[in-house]
PALO-684003 format. One record per residue: z, y, x of N, C-alpha, C in turn; residue number from 0; chain. Coordinates in steps of 0.1 Angstrom, whole numbers. Layout:
% PALO-684003
<<Z, Y, X>, <Z, Y, X>, <Z, Y, X>, NUM, A>,
...
This chain:
% PALO-684003
<<-784, -514, 927>, <-780, -503, 936>, <-766, -498, 933>, 0, A>,
<<-760, -493, 943>, <-746, -488, 942>, <-744, -476, 950>, 1, A>,
<<-733, -469, 948>, <-730, -457, 955>, <-730, -460, 971>, 2, A>,
<<-735, -451, 978>, <-736, -451, 993>, <-747, -461, 998>, 3, A>,
<<-755, -467, 989>, <-766, -475, 994>, <-776, -466, 1001>, 4, A>,
<<-782, -472, 1011>, <-793, -466, 1018>, <-806, -471, 1012>, 5, A>,
<<-813, -461, 1005>, <-825, -465, 997>, <-838, -461, 1005>, 6, A>,
<<-849, -468, 1003>, <-862, -465, 1008>, <-872, -467, 997>, 7, A>,
<<-882, -459, 997>, <-893, -460, 987>, <-906, -456, 994>, 8, A>,
<<-917, -462, 991>, <-930, -459, 997>, <-935, -445, 994>, 9, A>,
<<-942, -439, 1004>, <-948, -426, 1003>, <-962, -427, 1009>, 10, A>,
<<-971, -418, 1004>, <-985, -417, 1010>, <-991, -431, 1010>, 11, A>,
<<-993, -437, 998>, <-1000, -450, 997>, <-994, -461, 1006>, 12, A>,
<<-981, -460, 1008>, <-974, -470, 1016>, <-975, -468, 1031>, 13, A>,
<<-981, -457, 1035>, <-982, -454, 1050>, <-968, -452, 1056>, 14, A>,
<<-959, -446, 1048>, <-946, -443, 1053>, <-935, -446, 1042>, 15, A>,
<<-923, -448, 1047>, <-912, -450, 1037>, <-903, -437, 1037>, 16, A>,
<<-899, -433, 1025>, <-890, -422, 1024>, <-876, -427, 1022>, 17, A>,
<<-866, -421, 1028>, <-852, -426, 1028>, <-842, -416, 1021>, 18, A>,
<<-832, -422, 1016>, <-821, -414, 1010>, <-809, -422, 1008>, 19, A>,
<<-798, -415, 1004>, <-785, -421, 1001>, <-782, -420, 986>, 20, A>,
<<-779, -431, 980>, <-775, -432, 966>, <-761, -426, 965>, 21, A>,
<<-760, -415, 957>, <-747, -408, 956>, <-738, -414, 944>, 22, A>,
<<-743, -424, 937>, <-735, -431, 928>, <-735, -425, 914>, 23, A>,
<<-741, -413, 912>, <-741, -407, 899>, <-755, -404, 893>, 24, A>,
<<-764, -413, 898>, <-778, -411, 893>, <-786, -401, 902>, 25, A>,
<<-780, -397, 913>, <-788, -388, 922>, <-788, -394, 936>, 26, A>,
<<-797, -388, 944>, <-799, -393, 958>, <-800, -381, 967>, 27, A>,
<<-793, -382, 979>, <-794, -372, 989>, <-805, -376, 999>, 28, A>,
<<-814, -367, 1001>, <-826, -370, 1010>, <-832, -357, 1015>, 29, A>,
<<-840, -359, 1026>, <-848, -347, 1031>, <-860, -346, 1022>, 30, A>,
<<-862, -335, 1015>, <-873, -334, 1006>, <-886, -331, 1014>, 31, A>,
<<-894, -341, 1017>, <-907, -340, 1024>, <-906, -330, 1036>, 32, A>,
<<-895, -332, 1044>, <-894, -324, 1056>, <-889, -310, 1055>, 33, A>,
<<-885, -306, 1043>, <-881, -292, 1042>, <-866, -290, 1041>, 34, A>,
<<-859, -297, 1033>, <-844, -295, 1031>, <-838, -307, 1025>, 35, A>,
<<-825, -309, 1029>, <-818, -321, 1023>, <-813, -316, 1009>, 36, A>,
<<-818, -324, 999>, <-815, -321, 985>, <-807, -332, 978>, 37, A>,
<<-802, -329, 967>, <-796, -339, 958>, <-805, -339, 946>, 38, A>,
<<-813, -350, 945>, <-823, -351, 935>, <-820, -363, 925>, 39, A>,
<<-825, -362, 913>, <-823, -373, 904>, <-830, -385, 909>, 40, A>,
<<-825, -397, 907>, <-831, -409, 912>, <-845, -411, 908>, 41, A>,
<<-849, -408, 896>, <-863, -409, 891>, <-872, -400, 900>, 42, A>,
<<-867, -388, 903>, <-875, -379, 911>, <-877, -384, 925>, 43, A>,
<<-867, -391, 930>, <-867, -397, 944>, <-877, -408, 944>, 44, A>,
<<-877, -417, 935>, <-885, -429, 935>, <-900, -427, 930>, 45, A>,
<<-902, -417, 922>, <-915, -414, 917>, <-922, -426, 911>, 46, A>,
<<-915, -434, 904>, <-921, -445, 897>, <-924, -457, 906>, 47, A>,
<<-920, -457, 918>, <-922, -467, 928>, <-910, -476, 929>, 48, A>,
<<-912, -488, 935>, <-900, -497, 937>, <-892, -493, 948>, 49, A>,
<<-879, -493, 946>, <-869, -489, 956>, <-864, -502, 963>, 50, A>,
<<-862, -500, 976>, <-856, -511, 985>, <-843, -506, 990>, 51, A>,
<<-833, -515, 991>, <-820, -512, 997>, <-821, -516, 1012>, 52, A>,
<<-818, -507, 1021>, <-818, -510, 1035>, <-805, -515, 1039>, 53, A>,
<<-804, -527, 1045>, <-792, -532, 1050>, <-789, -528, 1064>, 54, A>,
<<-776, -527, 1067>, <-771, -524, 1081>, <-760, -534, 1085>, 55, A>,
<<-760, -537, 1098>, <-751, -547, 1103>, <-736, -543, 1102>, 56, A>,
<<-734, -530, 1105>, <-720, -525, 1105>, <-720, -511, 1097>, 57, A>,
<<-721, -512, 1084>, <-721, -500, 1076>, <-707, -493, 1076>, 58, A>,
<<-707, -480, 1074>, <-695, -473, 1073>, <-689, -475, 1059>, 59, A>,
<<-676, -472, 1056>, <-671, -473, 1043>, <-678, -464, 1033>, 60, A>,
<<-678, -467, 1020>, <-685, -460, 1010>, <-681, -445, 1010>, 61, A>,
<<-668, -442, 1011>, <-664, -429, 1010>, <-669, -420, 1022>, 62, A>,
<<-669, -427, 1034>, <-674, -420, 1046>, <-689, -417, 1045>, 63, A>,
<<-696, -427, 1040>, <-711, -425, 1038>, <-714, -413, 1029>, 64, A>,
<<-707, -413, 1018>, <-709, -403, 1008>, <-705, -389, 1013>, 65, A>,
<<-694, -388, 1020>, <-689, -375, 1026>, <-700, -370, 1036>, 66, A>,
<<-705, -379, 1044>, <-715, -375, 1054>, <-727, -369, 1046>, 67, A>,
<<-732, -376, 1036>, <-744, -372, 1029>, <-741, -358, 1022>, 68, A>,
<<-730, -357, 1016>, <-728, -344, 1009>, <-726, -332, 1019>, 69, A>,
<<-721, -335, 1031>, <-718, -325, 1040>, <-731, -318, 1046>, 70, A>,
<<-742, -325, 1044>, <-755, -320, 1049>, <-765, -315, 1039>, 71, A>,
<<-760, -315, 1026>, <-768, -309, 1015>, <-772, -295, 1019>, 72, A>,
<<-785, -292, 1018>, <-789, -278, 1021>, <-794, -276, 1035>, 73, A>,
<<-792, -286, 1044>, <-797, -285, 1057>, <-812, -283, 1058>, 74, A>,
<<-817, -275, 1067>, <-831, -272, 1069>, <-835, -273, 1084>, 75, A>,
<<-832, -285, 1090>, <-835, -286, 1104>, <-844, -299, 1106>, 76, A>,
<<-853, -301, 1097>, <-861, -313, 1098>, <-870, -314, 1110>, 77, A>,
<<-870, -325, 1117>, <-879, -328, 1128>, <-884, -342, 1126>, 78, A>,
<<-898, -344, 1126>, <-903, -357, 1123>, <-899, -367, 1133>, 79, A>,
<<-897, -363, 1146>, <-894, -373, 1156>, <-879, -375, 1158>, 80, A>,
<<-871, -364, 1156>, <-857, -365, 1160>, <-847, -363, 1148>, 81, A>,
<<-852, -358, 1137>, <-842, -356, 1125>, <-850, -357, 1112>, 82, A>,
<<-855, -369, 1109>, <-863, -370, 1097>, <-854, -377, 1086>, 83, A>,
<<-860, -381, 1075>, <-852, -386, 1064>, <-845, -399, 1067>, 84, A>,
<<-852, -407, 1076>, <-846, -420, 1079>, <-834, -418, 1089>, 85, A>,
<<-835, -408, 1098>, <-824, -405, 1107>, <-812, -401, 1099>, 86, A>,
<<-815, -392, 1088>, <-804, -387, 1080>, <-797, -399, 1073>, 87, A>,
<<-805, -407, 1066>, <-799, -418, 1058>, <-791, -428, 1067>, 88, A>,
<<-797, -431, 1079>, <-791, -441, 1088>, <-777, -435, 1093>, 89, A>,
<<-778, -422, 1096>, <-765, -415, 1101>, <-754, -416, 1090>, 90, A>,
<<-758, -413, 1078>, <-748, -413, 1067>, <-742, -427, 1066>, 91, A>,
<<-750, -437, 1068>, <-746, -451, 1066>, <-739, -457, 1077>, 92, A>,
<<-742, -453, 1090>, <-737, -460, 1102>, <-731, -450, 1112>, 93, A>,
<<-733, -437, 1110>, <-729, -427, 1121>, <-738, -426, 1132>, 94, A>,
<<-750, -433, 1132>, <-759, -432, 1143>, <-773, -427, 1137>, 95, A>,
<<-779, -417, 1144>, <-792, -412, 1141>, <-802, -423, 1145>, 96, A>,
<<-810, -429, 1136>, <-819, -439, 1140>, <-831, -439, 1130>, 97, A>,
<<-843, -441, 1136>, <-855, -442, 1128>, <-864, -453, 1133>, 98, A>,
<<-864, -464, 1126>, <-873, -475, 1130>, <-887, -471, 1130>, 99, A>,
<<-891, -463, 1120>, <-906, -459, 1120>, <-910, -451, 1132>, 100, A>,
<<-901, -442, 1136>, <-905, -434, 1148>, <-904, -442, 1161>, 101, A>,
<<-894, -451, 1162>, <-893, -460, 1174>, <-905, -469, 1175>, 102, A>,
<<-910, -473, 1163>, <-922, -481, 1163>, <-934, -474, 1170>, 103, A>,
<<-935, -461, 1166>, <-946, -453, 1172>, <-944, -452, 1187>, 104, A>,
<<-932, -450, 1192>, <-929, -447, 1206>, <-930, -459, 1215>, 105, A>,
<<-927, -471, 1209>, <-926, -483, 1218>, <-938, -492, 1216>, 106, A>,
<<-945, -492, 1205>, <-957, -501, 1203>, <-970, -494, 1208>, 107, A>,
<<-970, -490, 1220>, <-982, -483, 1225>, <-989, -490, 1236>, 108, A>,
<<-1002, -489, 1237>, <-1009, -496, 1248>, <-1017, -486, 1255>, 109, A>,
<<-1012, -474, 1257>, <-1020, -463, 1263>, <-1020, -464, 1278>, 110, A>,
<<-1011, -472, 1284>, <-1011, -474, 1298>, <-1004, -464, 1306>, 111, A>,
<<-1009, -460, 1318>, <-1002, -451, 1327>, <-1000, -437, 1321>, 112, A>,
<<-989, -431, 1324>, <-986, -417, 1320>, <-995, -407, 1327>, 113, A>,
<<-997, -396, 1321>, <-1006, -386, 1327>, <-998, -374, 1332>, 114, A>,
<<-987, -376, 1338>, <-978, -366, 1343>, <-986, -358, 1354>, 115, A>,
<<-994, -364, 1361>, <-1001, -357, 1372>, <-1010, -346, 1367>, 116, A>,
<<-1013, -346, 1354>, <-1021, -335, 1349>, <-1013, -322, 1347>, 117, A>,
<<-1000, -323, 1346>, <-991, -312, 1344>, <-983, -309, 1356>, 118, A>,
<<-981, -318, 1365>, <-972, -316, 1377>, <-979, -322, 1389>, 119, A>,
<<-980, -315, 1400>, <-987, -321, 1412>, <-981, -334, 1416>, 120, A>,
<<-990, -344, 1419>, <-986, -357, 1423>, <-977, -356, 1435>, 121, A>,
<<-980, -347, 1444>, <-972, -346, 1456>, <-957, -343, 1453>, 122, A>,
<<-955, -334, 1443>, <-941, -331, 1439>, <-934, -343, 1434>, 123, A>,
<<-941, -351, 1425>, <-935, -363, 1419>, <-932, -373, 1430>, 124, A>,
<<-941, -374, 1440>, <-938, -384, 1451>, <-926, -379, 1459>, 125, A>,
<<-926, -366, 1462>, <-915, -360, 1469>, <-901, -362, 1463>, 126, A>,
<<-901, -360, 1450>, <-888, -362, 1442>, <-884, -377, 1442>, 127, A>,
<<-893, -386, 1441>, <-890, -400, 1441>, <-884, -404, 1455>, 128, A>,
<<-890, -398, 1466>, <-885, -401, 1479>, <-871, -396, 1481>, 129, A>,
<<-868, -384, 1475>, <-855, -378, 1476>, <-845, -388, 1469>, 130, A>,
<<-849, -394, 1458>, <-840, -403, 1451>, <-837, -415, 1460>, 131, A>,
<<-847, -419, 1467>, <-846, -431, 1475>, <-838, -429, 1488>, 132, A>,
<<-840, -417, 1494>, <-834, -415, 1507>, <-821, -406, 1506>, 133, A>,
<<-819, -399, 1495>, <-808, -391, 1493>, <-810, -377, 1499>, 134, A>,
<<-800, -368, 1498>, <-801, -354, 1503>, <-795, -354, 1517>, 135, A>,
<<-803, -355, 1527>, <-798, -356, 1541>, <-797, -343, 1548>, 136, A>,
<<-803, -332, 1543>, <-802, -319, 1549>, <-804, -308, 1539>, 137, A>,
<<-803, -296, 1544>, <-805, -284, 1535>, <-819, -283, 1529>, 138, A>,
<<-828, -287, 1537>, <-842, -287, 1533>, <-844, -296, 1521>, 139, A>,
<<-839, -308, 1521>, <-841, -318, 1510>, <-833, -313, 1498>, 140, A>,
<<-821, -306, 1500>, <-814, -301, 1489>, <-822, -290, 1482>, 141, A>,
<<-828, -281, 1489>, <-836, -271, 1484>, <-848, -276, 1476>, 142, A>,
<<-854, -287, 1482>, <-866, -293, 1475>, <-861, -299, 1462>, 143, A>,
<<-849, -305, 1461>, <-844, -311, 1449>, <-842, -300, 1439>, 144, A>,
<<-836, -289, 1443>, <-833, -278, 1434>, <-846, -272, 1428>, 145, A>,
<<-856, -270, 1437>, <-869, -265, 1432>, <-876, -275, 1423>, 146, A>,
<<-875, -288, 1426>, <-881, -298, 1417>, <-874, -298, 1404>, 147, A>,
<<-861, -296, 1403>, <-854, -297, 1391>, <-858, -285, 1382>, 148, A>,
<<-860, -273, 1388>, <-865, -262, 1380>, <-879, -265, 1374>, 149, A>,
<<-888, -271, 1382>, <-901, -274, 1377>, <-901, -285, 1366>, 150, A>,
<<-892, -295, 1368>, <-891, -305, 1358>, <-886, -300, 1344>, 151, A>,
<<-877, -290, 1345>, <-872, -284, 1333>, <-883, -276, 1326>, 152, A>,
<<-891, -269, 1334>, <-903, -262, 1328>, <-913, -272, 1322>, 153, A>,
<<-915, -283, 1329>, <-924, -293, 1324>, <-919, -299, 1311>, 154, A>,
<<-906, -301, 1310>, <-900, -307, 1298>, <-902, -298, 1286>, 155, A>,
<<-901, -285, 1288>, <-903, -275, 1277>, <-917, -275, 1273>, 156, A>,
<<-927, -276, 1282>, <-941, -277, 1279>, <-944, -289, 1270>, 157, A>,
<<-939, -300, 1275>, <-941, -313, 1267>, <-935, -312, 1253>, 158, A>,
<<-923, -306, 1252>, <-916, -305, 1239>, <-925, -297, 1230>, 159, A>,
<<-931, -286, 1235>, <-939, -277, 1226>, <-952, -284, 1222>, 160, A>,
<<-958, -292, 1232>, <-970, -299, 1229>, <-967, -310, 1218>, 161, A>,
<<-955, -317, 1220>, <-952, -328, 1211>, <-949, -322, 1197>, 162, A>,
<<-942, -311, 1196>, <-940, -306, 1183>, <-952, -302, 1176>, 163, A>,
<<-962, -296, 1184>, <-975, -292, 1178>, <-982, -304, 1173>, 164, A>,
<<-982, -315, 1181>, <-989, -327, 1176>, <-983, -333, 1164>, 165, A>,
<<-969, -333, 1164>, <-963, -338, 1152>, <-965, -330, 1140>, 166, A>,
<<-966, -317, 1141>, <-970, -309, 1130>, <-983, -312, 1124>, 167, A>,
<<-993, -315, 1133>, <-1006, -319, 1129>, <-1006, -332, 1122>, 168, A>,
<<-998, -341, 1127>, <-997, -355, 1121>, <-990, -353, 1107>, 169, A>,
<<-980, -345, 1106>, <-973, -343, 1093>, <-983, -337, 1083>, 170, A>,
<<-991, -328, 1087>, <-1001, -322, 1078>, <-1010, -332, 1074>, 171, A>,
<<-1015, -341, 1082>, <-1024, -351, 1079>, <-1018, -361, 1069>, 172, A>,
<<-1005, -364, 1071>, <-998, -374, 1063>, <-997, -368, 1049>, 173, A>,
<<-993, -355, 1048>, <-991, -348, 1035>, <-1004, -346, 1027>, 174, A>,
<<-1015, -346, 1034>, <-1028, -342, 1027>, <-1032, -350, 1016>, 175, A>,
<<-1028, -363, 1015>, <-1032, -371, 1004>, <-1045, -378, 1007>, 176, A>,
<<-1050, -385, 996>, <-1062, -394, 998>, <-1074, -387, 1003>, 177, A>,
<<-1075, -374, 1001>, <-1088, -367, 1005>, <-1090, -366, 1020>, 178, A>,
<<-1079, -368, 1027>, <-1080, -367, 1042>, <-1079, -381, 1049>, 179, A>,
<<-1080, -391, 1041>, <-1080, -404, 1047>, <-1067, -410, 1049>, 180, A>,
<<-1056, -405, 1042>, <-1043, -410, 1044>, <-1041, -424, 1038>, 181, A>,
<<-1050, -427, 1029>, <-1049, -440, 1023>, <-1053, -451, 1033>, 182, A>,
<<-1060, -448, 1043>, <-1064, -457, 1054>, <-1055, -456, 1065>, 183, A>,
<<-1045, -465, 1066>, <-1035, -463, 1077>, <-1040, -465, 1091>, 184, A>,
<<-1052, -469, 1092>, <-1059, -471, 1105>, <-1070, -461, 1106>, 185, A>,
<<-1070, -450, 1098>, <-1080, -440, 1099>, <-1080, -434, 1114>, 186, A>,
<<-1092, -430, 1118>, <-1094, -426, 1132>, <-1085, -414, 1135>, 187, A>,
<<-1085, -404, 1126>, <-1078, -391, 1129>, <-1063, -394, 1130>, 188, A>,
<<-1058, -401, 1120>, <-1044, -404, 1120>, <-1039, -412, 1132>, 189, A>,
<<-1048, -422, 1136>, <-1044, -431, 1148>, <-1044, -422, 1160>, 190, A>,
<<-1054, -413, 1162>, <-1054, -405, 1174>, <-1042, -396, 1175>, 191, A>,
<<-1038, -390, 1163>, <-1026, -382, 1163>, <-1014, -389, 1167>, 192, A>,
<<-1012, -401, 1162>, <-1000, -409, 1165>, <-1001, -414, 1180>, 193, A>,
<<-1012, -417, 1185>, <-1013, -421, 1199>, <-1010, -409, 1208>, 194, A>,
<<-1015, -397, 1204>, <-1012, -385, 1212>, <-997, -383, 1212>, 195, A>,
<<-990, -385, 1200>, <-976, -383, 1200>, <-968, -393, 1208>, 196, A>,
<<-973, -405, 1208>, <-967, -416, 1216>, <-968, -413, 1231>, 197, A>,
<<-980, -408, 1235>, <-982, -405, 1249>, <-973, -394, 1254>, 198, A>,
<<-972, -383, 1246>, <-964, -372, 1249>, <-949, -375, 1249>, 199, A>,
<<-945, -383, 1240>, <-931, -388, 1239>, <-927, -396, 1251>, 200, A>,
<<-937, -405, 1256>, <-934, -413, 1267>, <-933, -404, 1280>, 201, A>,
<<-942, -394, 1281>, <-942, -385, 1292>, <-929, -377, 1292>, 202, A>,
<<-925, -373, 1281>, <-912, -365, 1280>, <-900, -374, 1284>, 203, A>,
<<-900, -386, 1280>, <-889, -395, 1284>, <-889, -397, 1299>, 204, A>,
<<-900, -399, 1305>, <-901, -401, 1319>, <-896, -388, 1327>, 205, A>,
<<-900, -377, 1322>, <-896, -364, 1328>, <-881, -362, 1327>, 206, A>,
<<-875, -365, 1315>, <-861, -364, 1313>, <-853, -373, 1322>, 207, A>,
<<-858, -385, 1323>, <-851, -395, 1332>, <-851, -390, 1347>, 208, A>,
<<-863, -386, 1351>, <-863, -381, 1365>, <-854, -368, 1367>, 209, A>,
<<-855, -359, 1357>, <-846, -347, 1357>, <-832, -351, 1358>, 210, A>,
<<-827, -361, 1350>, <-813, -365, 1350>, <-809, -371, 1364>, 211, A>,
<<-818, -379, 1370>, <-815, -385, 1383>, <-814, -374, 1394>, 212, A>,
<<-823, -365, 1394>, <-822, -354, 1404>, <-810, -346, 1402>, 213, A>,
<<-807, -343, 1389>, <-795, -335, 1387>, <-782, -342, 1391>, 214, A>,
<<-782, -355, 1389>, <-770, -364, 1393>, <-769, -364, 1408>, 215, A>,
<<-781, -365, 1415>, <-781, -365, 1429>, <-775, -352, 1435>, 216, A>,
<<-779, -341, 1429>, <-774, -328, 1434>, <-759, -326, 1431>, 217, A>,
<<-754, -331, 1419>, <-740, -330, 1416>, <-732, -339, 1425>, 218, A>,
<<-737, -351, 1428>, <-729, -360, 1437>, <-728, -354, 1450>, 219, A>,
<<-739, -348, 1455>, <-739, -341, 1469>, <-729, -330, 1469>, 220, A>,
<<-728, -322, 1458>, <-719, -311, 1457>, <-705, -315, 1457>, 221, A>,
<<-702, -326, 1450>, <-688, -331, 1449>, <-684, -337, 1463>, 222, A>,
<<-693, -343, 1470>, <-690, -348, 1483>, <-687, -337, 1493>, 223, A>,
<<-695, -326, 1492>, <-693, -315, 1501>, <-679, -308, 1499>, 224, A>,
<<-675, -307, 1486>, <-662, -301, 1483>, <-651, -310, 1488>, 225, A>,
<<-653, -323, 1486>, <-643, -333, 1491>, <-642, -332, 1506>, 226, A>,
<<-653, -331, 1513>, <-653, -330, 1528>, <-646, -318, 1533>, 227, A>,
<<-648, -307, 1526>, <-642, -294, 1529>, <-627, -295, 1527>, 228, A>,
<<-623, -301, 1517>, <-608, -303, 1514>, <-601, -310, 1524>, 229, A>,
<<-608, -320, 1530>, <-602, -328, 1541>, <-601, -320, 1554>, 230, A>,
C-alpha cells in the first residue's frame, strides 16, 4: 500500500465493502459508518481484516488525491445512495463520485414495470408523453405542460422522501449485526429492503427524465417565441 491508494475492506460479514484513502502516514480518510469523514489509524480502519487496493483506469496524481481527501475531513453529509464511503474514495482518486455497490443495486433488478401509476394518474403520464411527441402547439398544451411539470416535481419529492426512508431502514438492518440476519446476505428482510430501494430509485430516475424533457420542451418553446417576437 502507498499514499493515495484507494483501499477497501469487508464489513458486516462480507455483505458490504468499506472504502477509504490511504494518507501515507499510517492513517486512512473514510466515512465512519455513515456519520463523518475521519482520519483514522490504518488498524482501526481494517479491524484485523484483509485490505484490497482498488484500481482505477485514470487515477488522479497522488498530490491531488490526498488534497481532495484532506479537504473533506469532518464532512457530515453521508447518504447511502448518493454520498457514501465508496463515492468519497472514488472521487478522491478520480474526481468522479461513483459507487459500484449502489449501481449494482439499481441496475441488477428484475422487478419489472414501474409503479408510477400508483402515485400519479395514468392519464397525466399519457398526456405528458403525447406532449413530448407532438410538441406545444397551442396555449392549452403549454399550460398542460406547466401543470404537469409542477406535479412531476411534487412526485419527485415524494419519491426522494420514500427512498431516503427505505435506505435508512436498510442501513439500520446492515448495522444491526448477526442478530438481525445480516450474516445471511440473501436474508428475506434485507432482500426486500434492497428491492424496495431499487424500485423507488428506478421510479425516481423515470420521473426525473420525464421532468427534464418537459422542462426542455417549455424552454425551447419560450426561446422560439422570443426569437419570433424579435423578428
